[in-house]
KOLMI-479223 format. One record per atom (N, C-alpha, C): residue number from 1; atom name; z, x, y. Coordinates in steps of 0.1 Angstrom, whole numbers. Layout:
REM residues N
> seq atom c3 c1 c2
> NUM CA Z X Y;
...
END
This chain:
REM residues 211
> seq atom c3 c1 c2
> 1 N 1272 -426 585;
> 1 CA 1267 -417 574;
> 1 C 1266 -405 575;
> 2 N 1275 -407 559;
> 2 CA 1278 -392 554;
> 2 C 1268 -386 549;
> 3 N 1262 -371 547;
> 3 CA 1250 -367 541;
> 3 C 1258 -361 530;
> 4 N 1252 -371 515;
> 4 CA 1255 -365 507;
> 4 C 1250 -356 498;
> 5 N 1255 -348 489;
> 5 CA 1244 -332 482;
> 5 C 1251 -333 475;
> 6 N 1245 -327 466;
> 6 CA 1248 -321 448;
> 6 C 1253 -308 446;
> 7 N 1262 -310 439;
> 7 CA 1272 -294 437;
> 7 C 1266 -287 428;
> 8 N 1268 -275 434;
> 8 CA 1261 -265 428;
> 8 C 1270 -254 424;
> 9 N 1271 -244 414;
> 9 CA 1284 -236 414;
> 9 C 1282 -229 426;
> 10 N 1274 -225 438;
> 10 CA 1281 -215 446;
> 10 C 1287 -223 457;
> 11 N 1288 -237 452;
> 11 CA 1298 -244 466;
> 11 C 1311 -241 459;
> 12 N 1310 -243 443;
> 12 CA 1325 -237 441;
> 12 C 1332 -224 442;
> 13 N 1326 -217 441;
> 13 CA 1325 -203 444;
> 13 C 1332 -198 454;
> 14 N 1327 -203 466;
> 14 CA 1326 -203 479;
> 14 C 1335 -212 486;
> 15 N 1340 -221 482;
> 15 CA 1353 -233 483;
> 15 C 1364 -228 478;
> 16 N 1365 -216 466;
> 16 CA 1374 -211 462;
> 16 C 1377 -196 470;
> 17 N 1370 -187 472;
> 17 CA 1369 -177 483;
> 17 C 1375 -178 498;
> 18 N 1368 -192 499;
> 18 CA 1376 -194 515;
> 18 C 1393 -198 509;
> 19 N 1395 -202 500;
> 19 CA 1412 -206 498;
> 19 C 1416 -195 498;
> 20 N 1413 -188 488;
> 20 CA 1420 -174 485;
> 20 C 1421 -166 497;
> 21 N 1407 -162 511;
> 21 CA 1413 -155 520;
> 21 C 1420 -161 532;
> 22 N 1424 -176 529;
> 22 CA 1427 -181 541;
> 22 C 1442 -179 538;
> 23 N 1448 -182 522;
> 23 CA 1460 -177 520;
> 23 C 1467 -169 517;
> 24 N 1457 -155 509;
> 24 CA 1463 -149 504;
> 24 C 1455 -137 509;
> 25 N 1462 -130 520;
> 25 CA 1455 -115 527;
> 25 C 1448 -105 519;
> 26 N 1439 -103 516;
> 26 CA 1431 -88 513;
> 26 C 1430 -93 498;
> 27 N 1429 -103 495;
> 27 CA 1425 -109 478;
> 27 C 1409 -108 473;
> 28 N 1399 -111 484;
> 28 CA 1390 -113 475;
> 28 C 1380 -101 474;
> 29 N 1379 -94 461;
> 29 CA 1372 -85 461;
> 29 C 1356 -86 461;
> 30 N 1354 -95 455;
> 30 CA 1343 -98 448;
> 30 C 1332 -111 448;
> 31 N 1323 -117 454;
> 31 CA 1315 -133 456;
> 31 C 1301 -129 452;
> 32 N 1294 -137 439;
> 32 CA 1283 -137 436;
> 32 C 1275 -150 444;
> 33 N 1278 -154 457;
> 33 CA 1276 -162 461;
> 33 C 1258 -155 469;
> 34 N 1259 -142 477;
> 34 CA 1254 -138 484;
> 34 C 1246 -129 481;
> 35 N 1231 -124 489;
> 35 CA 1232 -111 483;
> 35 C 1237 -95 487;
> 36 N 1233 -87 491;
> 36 CA 1234 -76 499;
> 36 C 1248 -70 496;
> 37 N 1258 -62 508;
> 37 CA 1271 -56 498;
> 37 C 1275 -65 493;
> 38 N 1281 -76 497;
> 38 CA 1286 -88 486;
> 38 C 1288 -81 470;
> 39 N 1274 -79 471;
> 39 CA 1274 -73 455;
> 39 C 1280 -63 451;
> 40 N 1287 -55 456;
> 40 CA 1291 -45 460;
> 40 C 1308 -48 457;
> 41 N 1314 -41 444;
> 41 CA 1329 -47 443;
> 41 C 1343 -40 449;
> 42 N 1343 -46 460;
> 42 CA 1350 -39 471;
> 42 C 1368 -42 474;
> 43 N 1373 -32 476;
> 43 CA 1386 -35 477;
> 43 C 1392 -35 491;
> 44 N 1395 -55 492;
> 44 CA 1396 -57 507;
> 44 C 1407 -50 512;
> 45 N 1415 -44 509;
> 45 CA 1429 -41 517;
> 45 C 1422 -24 526;
> 46 N 1414 -18 515;
> 46 CA 1401 -3 525;
> 46 C 1390 -5 531;
> 47 N 1384 -17 526;
> 47 CA 1370 -24 527;
> 47 C 1365 -12 517;
> 48 N 1368 -1 510;
> 48 CA 1363 7 503;
> 48 C 1356 -2 491;
> 49 N 1341 4 488;
> 49 CA 1336 4 473;
> 49 C 1341 7 462;
> 50 N 1347 -3 451;
> 50 CA 1353 3 441;
> 50 C 1343 6 427;
> 51 N 1331 -5 428;
> 51 CA 1323 -5 416;
> 51 C 1312 -12 424;
> 52 N 1298 -1 420;
> 52 CA 1284 -14 421;
> 52 C 1276 -15 410;
> 53 N 1281 -21 409;
> 53 CA 1269 -31 393;
> 53 C 1257 -28 394;
> 54 N 1252 -26 382;
> 54 CA 1238 -22 380;
> 54 C 1231 -39 386;
> 55 N 1218 -33 384;
> 55 CA 1209 -46 389;
> 55 C 1210 -53 376;
> 56 N 1210 -46 364;
> 56 CA 1204 -52 351;
> 56 C 1220 -60 343;
> 57 N 1233 -51 352;
> 57 CA 1244 -59 346;
> 57 C 1249 -76 348;
> 58 N 1254 -76 340;
> 58 CA 1263 -91 335;
> 58 C 1271 -87 352;
> 59 N 1269 -104 359;
> 59 CA 1285 -105 371;
> 59 C 1291 -114 365;
> 60 N 1304 -108 372;
> 60 CA 1317 -120 375;
> 60 C 1309 -130 387;
> 61 N 1312 -143 391;
> 61 CA 1311 -153 400;
> 61 C 1324 -145 412;
> 62 N 1332 -146 406;
> 62 CA 1343 -141 419;
> 62 C 1355 -132 413;
> 63 N 1358 -123 417;
> 63 CA 1371 -115 416;
> 63 C 1379 -112 430;
> 64 N 1395 -120 424;
> 64 CA 1402 -123 434;
> 64 C 1418 -117 429;
> 65 N 1422 -109 437;
> 65 CA 1434 -96 434;
> 65 C 1443 -104 437;
> 66 N 1457 -109 434;
> 66 CA 1468 -111 434;
> 66 C 1480 -102 435;
> 67 N 1479 -101 447;
> 67 CA 1488 -83 449;
> 67 C 1505 -88 441;
> 68 N 1509 -96 447;
> 68 CA 1520 -101 445;
> 68 C 1529 -105 429;
> 69 N 1515 -112 422;
> 69 CA 1519 -114 409;
> 69 C 1516 -98 401;
> 70 N 1507 -88 404;
> 70 CA 1499 -83 397;
> 70 C 1486 -86 387;
> 71 N 1480 -89 396;
> 71 CA 1466 -97 385;
> 71 C 1458 -96 392;
> 72 N 1446 -98 383;
> 72 CA 1432 -97 389;
> 72 C 1424 -109 386;
> 73 N 1416 -119 386;
> 73 CA 1409 -132 379;
> 73 C 1399 -129 382;
> 74 N 1394 -127 372;
> 74 CA 1379 -127 372;
> 74 C 1372 -137 367;
> 75 N 1361 -144 374;
> 75 CA 1356 -160 371;
> 75 C 1345 -158 373;
> 76 N 1340 -169 359;
> 76 CA 1325 -173 358;
> 76 C 1326 -186 360;
> 77 N 1314 -189 369;
> 77 CA 1317 -202 374;
> 77 C 1298 -208 369;
> 78 N 1304 -222 370;
> 78 CA 1289 -228 367;
> 78 C 1293 -248 374;
> 79 N 1288 -253 375;
> 79 CA 1281 -264 387;
> 79 C 1287 -273 380;
> 80 N 1291 -273 362;
> 80 CA 1296 -283 354;
> 80 C 1310 -275 343;
> 81 N 1316 -280 341;
> 81 CA 1325 -279 332;
> 81 C 1318 -274 312;
> 82 N 1304 -282 315;
> 82 CA 1299 -281 298;
> 82 C 1289 -266 297;
> 83 N 1288 -263 312;
> 83 CA 1275 -250 309;
> 83 C 1285 -239 308;
> 84 N 1296 -238 307;
> 84 CA 1303 -230 305;
> 84 C 1303 -219 290;
> 85 N 1304 -232 282;
> 85 CA 1302 -223 266;
> 85 C 1296 -213 264;
> 86 N 1282 -216 271;
> 86 CA 1270 -204 264;
> 86 C 1274 -192 268;
> 87 N 1282 -189 281;
> 87 CA 1283 -180 284;
> 87 C 1298 -174 284;
> 88 N 1306 -175 277;
> 88 CA 1315 -172 270;
> 88 C 1317 -159 264;
> 89 N 1307 -154 259;
> 89 CA 1303 -143 250;
> 89 C 1300 -129 266;
> 90 N 1292 -138 275;
> 90 CA 1286 -123 284;
> 90 C 1296 -123 293;
> 91 N 1304 -134 294;
> 91 CA 1316 -135 303;
> 91 C 1327 -120 298;
> 92 N 1332 -125 287;
> 92 CA 1341 -115 276;
> 92 C 1338 -103 280;
> 93 N 1325 -102 283;
> 93 CA 1318 -87 277;
> 93 C 1320 -77 296;
> 94 N 1323 -88 306;
> 94 CA 1321 -83 322;
> 94 C 1334 -82 322;
> 95 N 1343 -86 313;
> 95 CA 1357 -93 315;
> 95 C 1364 -74 317;
> 96 N 1359 -74 299;
> 96 CA 1364 -62 292;
> 96 C 1360 -49 300;
> 97 N 1346 -47 307;
> 97 CA 1344 -39 309;
> 97 C 1349 -38 326;
> 98 N 1351 -44 332;
> 98 CA 1359 -46 344;
> 98 C 1368 -39 343;
> 99 N 1377 -44 332;
> 99 CA 1389 -42 329;
> 99 C 1395 -27 327;
> 100 N 1387 -19 322;
> 100 CA 1389 -6 320;
> 100 C 1381 -3 336;
> 101 N 1375 -4 339;
> 101 CA 1370 5 350;
> 101 C 1382 1 360;
> 102 N 1389 -6 362;
> 102 CA 1398 -13 375;
> 102 C 1413 -5 373;
> 103 N 1415 3 357;
> 103 CA 1427 7 351;
> 103 C 1427 22 359;
> 104 N 1413 28 368;
> 104 CA 1412 41 375;
> 104 C 1419 44 388;
> 105 N 1427 46 389;
> 105 CA 1429 52 401;
> 105 C 1422 58 410;
> 106 N 1412 53 424;
> 106 CA 1408 64 430;
> 106 C 1412 64 447;
> 107 N 1417 77 444;
> 107 CA 1425 83 459;
> 107 C 1418 79 468;
> 108 N 1420 70 479;
> 108 CA 1417 63 494;
> 108 C 1412 52 491;
> 109 N 1410 43 475;
> 109 CA 1401 34 471;
> 109 C 1406 23 466;
> 110 N 1414 26 459;
> 110 CA 1421 22 447;
> 110 C 1435 24 442;
> 111 N 1448 25 449;
> 111 CA 1459 36 443;
> 111 C 1461 26 431;
> 112 N 1474 34 429;
> 112 CA 1481 33 413;
> 112 C 1487 17 408;
> 113 N 1492 14 420;
> 113 CA 1498 2 420;
> 113 C 1487 -11 420;
> 114 N 1477 -11 422;
> 114 CA 1463 -19 422;
> 114 C 1460 -16 410;
> 115 N 1460 -4 404;
> 115 CA 1454 -7 395;
> 115 C 1460 -7 380;
> 116 N 1477 -4 384;
> 116 CA 1483 -13 373;
> 116 C 1478 -30 369;
> 117 N 1473 -37 381;
> 117 CA 1470 -51 385;
> 117 C 1463 -57 370;
> 118 N 1465 -68 359;
> 118 CA 1460 -72 353;
> 118 C 1452 -80 351;
> 119 N 1438 -80 344;
> 119 CA 1429 -87 347;
> 119 C 1433 -106 341;
> 120 N 1430 -113 345;
> 120 CA 1433 -128 343;
> 120 C 1417 -135 338;
> 121 N 1416 -139 329;
> 121 CA 1401 -140 323;
> 121 C 1400 -155 330;
> 122 N 1389 -161 337;
> 122 CA 1387 -168 348;
> 122 C 1377 -179 343;
> 123 N 1380 -194 343;
> 123 CA 1366 -200 342;
> 123 C 1362 -207 359;
> 124 N 1353 -211 359;
> 124 CA 1355 -219 373;
> 124 C 1343 -230 374;
> 125 N 1346 -246 377;
> 125 CA 1334 -253 375;
> 125 C 1339 -266 383;
> 126 N 1327 -276 392;
> 126 CA 1326 -282 399;
> 126 C 1323 -289 393;
> 127 N 1325 -303 399;
> 127 CA 1330 -317 394;
> 127 C 1329 -328 409;
> 128 N 1323 -341 407;
> 128 CA 1326 -352 415;
> 128 C 1336 -362 409;
> 129 N 1338 -371 417;
> 129 CA 1350 -382 411;
> 129 C 1348 -387 397;
> 130 N 1333 -389 396;
> 130 CA 1327 -395 383;
> 130 C 1327 -388 371;
> 131 N 1329 -370 376;
> 131 CA 1324 -364 364;
> 131 C 1336 -357 362;
> 132 N 1352 -359 368;
> 132 CA 1360 -353 363;
> 132 C 1365 -348 349;
> 133 N 1362 -336 344;
> 133 CA 1367 -332 329;
> 133 C 1376 -339 323;
> 134 N 1374 -345 316;
> 134 CA 1391 -352 304;
> 134 C 1400 -340 302;
> 135 N 1414 -340 295;
> 135 CA 1421 -328 294;
> 135 C 1417 -325 278;
> 136 N 1408 -331 272;
> 136 CA 1401 -328 261;
> 136 C 1392 -316 260;
> 137 N 1383 -322 275;
> 137 CA 1376 -310 273;
> 137 C 1380 -301 278;
> 138 N 1383 -296 290;
> 138 CA 1391 -285 297;
> 138 C 1405 -280 283;
> 139 N 1409 -285 280;
> 139 CA 1418 -276 268;
> 139 C 1407 -270 253;
> 140 N 1396 -283 255;
> 140 CA 1389 -275 244;
> 140 C 1381 -261 246;
> 141 N 1379 -259 258;
> 141 CA 1369 -253 263;
> 141 C 1378 -237 264;
> 142 N 1392 -239 271;
> 142 CA 1400 -226 270;
> 142 C 1404 -223 258;
> 143 N 1408 -234 252;
> 143 CA 1407 -230 234;
> 143 C 1401 -219 224;
> 144 N 1382 -222 225;
> 144 CA 1372 -214 223;
> 144 C 1370 -204 230;
> 145 N 1377 -202 244;
> 145 CA 1378 -186 255;
> 145 C 1388 -176 246;
> 146 N 1398 -184 241;
> 146 CA 1410 -177 242;
> 146 C 1407 -171 226;
> 147 N 1401 -178 219;
> 147 CA 1403 -175 201;
> 147 C 1386 -164 205;
> 148 N 1376 -162 215;
> 148 CA 1368 -154 217;
> 148 C 1373 -139 217;
> 149 N 1383 -138 228;
> 149 CA 1388 -132 238;
> 149 C 1398 -124 228;
> 150 N 1403 -129 217;
> 150 CA 1413 -124 208;
> 150 C 1403 -116 197;
> 151 N 1397 -120 193;
> 151 CA 1382 -116 186;
> 151 C 1374 -107 194;
> 152 N 1377 -98 202;
> 152 CA 1370 -95 212;
> 152 C 1377 -81 214;
> 153 N 1371 -69 219;
> 153 CA 1384 -58 226;
> 153 C 1395 -59 237;
> 154 N 1394 -73 240;
> 154 CA 1400 -77 254;
> 154 C 1418 -72 247;
> 155 N 1421 -70 259;
> 155 CA 1432 -63 255;
> 155 C 1448 -65 272;
> 156 N 1442 -78 277;
> 156 CA 1450 -80 286;
> 156 C 1461 -88 284;
> 157 N 1466 -98 290;
> 157 CA 1476 -105 290;
> 157 C 1467 -120 286;
> 158 N 1483 -130 279;
> 158 CA 1477 -141 271;
> 158 C 1481 -153 283;
> 159 N 1471 -147 295;
> 159 CA 1471 -154 307;
> 159 C 1457 -162 307;
> 160 N 1451 -175 309;
> 160 CA 1436 -180 312;
> 160 C 1442 -186 326;
> 161 N 1429 -190 335;
> 161 CA 1435 -196 344;
> 161 C 1417 -200 344;
> 162 N 1421 -215 349;
> 162 CA 1409 -227 353;
> 162 C 1408 -228 367;
> 163 N 1396 -228 374;
> 163 CA 1394 -233 391;
> 163 C 1385 -243 387;
> 164 N 1391 -253 392;
> 164 CA 1379 -269 397;
> 164 C 1376 -268 411;
> 165 N 1364 -274 417;
> 165 CA 1363 -275 429;
> 165 C 1357 -294 425;
> 166 N 1365 -301 432;
> 166 CA 1361 -314 432;
> 166 C 1355 -324 446;
> 167 N 1344 -328 443;
> 167 CA 1339 -333 454;
> 167 C 1337 -349 459;
> 168 N 1346 -357 466;
> 168 CA 1353 -368 464;
> 168 C 1341 -376 470;
> 169 N 1344 -389 473;
> 169 CA 1334 -401 479;
> 169 C 1326 -395 494;
> 170 N 1338 -392 501;
> 170 CA 1331 -388 513;
> 170 C 1328 -373 515;
> 171 N 1327 -370 502;
> 171 CA 1317 -352 507;
> 171 C 1327 -344 503;
> 172 N 1338 -345 507;
> 172 CA 1350 -333 506;
> 172 C 1352 -329 495;
> 173 N 1354 -311 499;
> 173 CA 1357 -309 485;
> 173 C 1370 -301 487;
> 174 N 1374 -302 471;
> 174 CA 1392 -295 469;
> 174 C 1392 -291 462;
> 175 N 1401 -276 456;
> 175 CA 1407 -271 445;
> 175 C 1419 -273 440;
> 176 N 1414 -276 428;
> 176 CA 1425 -278 420;
> 176 C 1424 -268 411;
> 177 N 1442 -262 408;
> 177 CA 1439 -248 389;
> 177 C 1445 -256 377;
> 178 N 1443 -246 368;
> 178 CA 1447 -247 354;
> 178 C 1451 -230 349;
> 179 N 1462 -232 346;
> 179 CA 1470 -219 340;
> 179 C 1473 -223 327;
> 180 N 1466 -214 314;
> 180 CA 1471 -217 303;
> 180 C 1476 -201 300;
> 181 N 1486 -199 289;
> 181 CA 1492 -191 285;
> 181 C 1501 -193 271;
> 182 N 1503 -178 268;
> 182 CA 1514 -180 252;
> 182 C 1527 -175 256;
> 183 N 1536 -177 250;
> 183 CA 1547 -179 250;
> 183 C 1560 -173 258;
> 184 N 1553 -156 258;
> 184 CA 1561 -143 264;
> 184 C 1554 -147 277;
> 185 N 1543 -149 277;
> 185 CA 1535 -151 293;
> 185 C 1541 -163 303;
> 186 N 1553 -171 297;
> 186 CA 1553 -185 305;
> 186 C 1560 -180 319;
> 187 N 1569 -171 320;
> 187 CA 1572 -165 334;
> 187 C 1565 -165 346;
> 188 N 1551 -157 340;
> 188 CA 1541 -152 349;
> 188 C 1533 -162 350;
> 189 N 1529 -173 339;
> 189 CA 1523 -184 342;
> 189 C 1529 -195 353;
> 190 N 1540 -193 352;
> 190 CA 1547 -204 363;
> 190 C 1546 -197 378;
> 191 N 1545 -184 379;
> 191 CA 1543 -179 393;
> 191 C 1528 -182 393;
> 192 N 1521 -174 384;
> 192 CA 1509 -181 386;
> 192 C 1507 -193 394;
> 193 N 1510 -206 386;
> 193 CA 1508 -217 393;
> 193 C 1514 -219 403;
> 194 N 1526 -216 408;
> 194 CA 1534 -219 421;
> 194 C 1519 -211 434;
> 195 N 1516 -200 428;
> 195 CA 1506 -192 443;
> 195 C 1498 -200 439;
> 196 N 1487 -207 426;
> 196 CA 1474 -214 426;
> 196 C 1478 -227 437;
> 197 N 1493 -236 431;
> 197 CA 1493 -244 441;
> 197 C 1494 -243 459;
> 198 N 1499 -229 465;
> 198 CA 1498 -227 479;
> 198 C 1484 -225 482;
> 199 N 1476 -220 474;
> 199 CA 1465 -217 479;
> 199 C 1451 -229 479;
> 200 N 1458 -240 472;
> 200 CA 1448 -249 467;
> 200 C 1453 -259 475;
> 201 N 1465 -259 480;
> 201 CA 1471 -272 481;
> 201 C 1473 -288 479;
> 202 N 1470 -286 459;
> 202 CA 1473 -296 451;
> 202 C 1485 -287 440;
> 203 N 1482 -301 433;
> 203 CA 1486 -297 420;
> 203 C 1481 -289 412;
> 204 N 1485 -282 406;
> 204 CA 1478 -270 394;
> 204 C 1485 -279 378;
> 205 N 1478 -275 369;
> 205 CA 1485 -277 352;
> 205 C 1486 -261 344;
> 206 N 1498 -265 340;
> 206 CA 1503 -252 334;
> 206 C 1500 -260 320;
> 207 N 1493 -253 309;
> 207 CA 1496 -252 293;
> 207 C 1498 -245 286;
> 208 N 1509 -246 277;
> 208 CA 1510 -238 265;
> 208 C 1497 -232 254;
> 209 N 1492 -222 250;
> 209 CA 1483 -223 241;
> 209 C 1485 -225 228;
> 210 N 1500 -222 224;
> 210 CA 1503 -228 208;
> 210 C 1504 -244 208;
> 211 N 1503 -255 219;
> 211 CA 1508 -267 218;
> 211 C 1491 -271 212;
END
């Protein structure tokens, strides 16, 4: 008899954190799962503190640098996909604020190559076998996200990432990725899909935002 548990966003953040750490060296910069020093954004290569959010600041739930691609995923997480809509404006504020801070090199902490890494707006959610979101749900969310970003001060790449964590009937967790892009970013999007498939061990979905 297996123990049954209810999915919460922390399980999703933790699962992707483990997968990134296992497959990409020095990748996880921040996770909002626990308190203490984890609340600081760190460069995992140097273990130096890059940014200390104020107690009242909105925070991302997961930040991971993909060094080979020159990208940084900045993720907001929820236990179900439907809860992400109302938090999109706040998450865009976080993305824009962190993007400006991460563009500034800090000697011995954050070098010039790291500072040129581009932010990728990212959303993370959980589901079980009965609640896997439909293509319409996922694309609707990211179309709205894209529209809000384009109406903000965001000036990063036309790439968006979805990080999904599924619980199967035996209570095992698996990760699945989505990458949305515009035409000029297709090459980078395909590289990103390949990397996410390596990290998750599962197929990931590529979607053109213009379709």
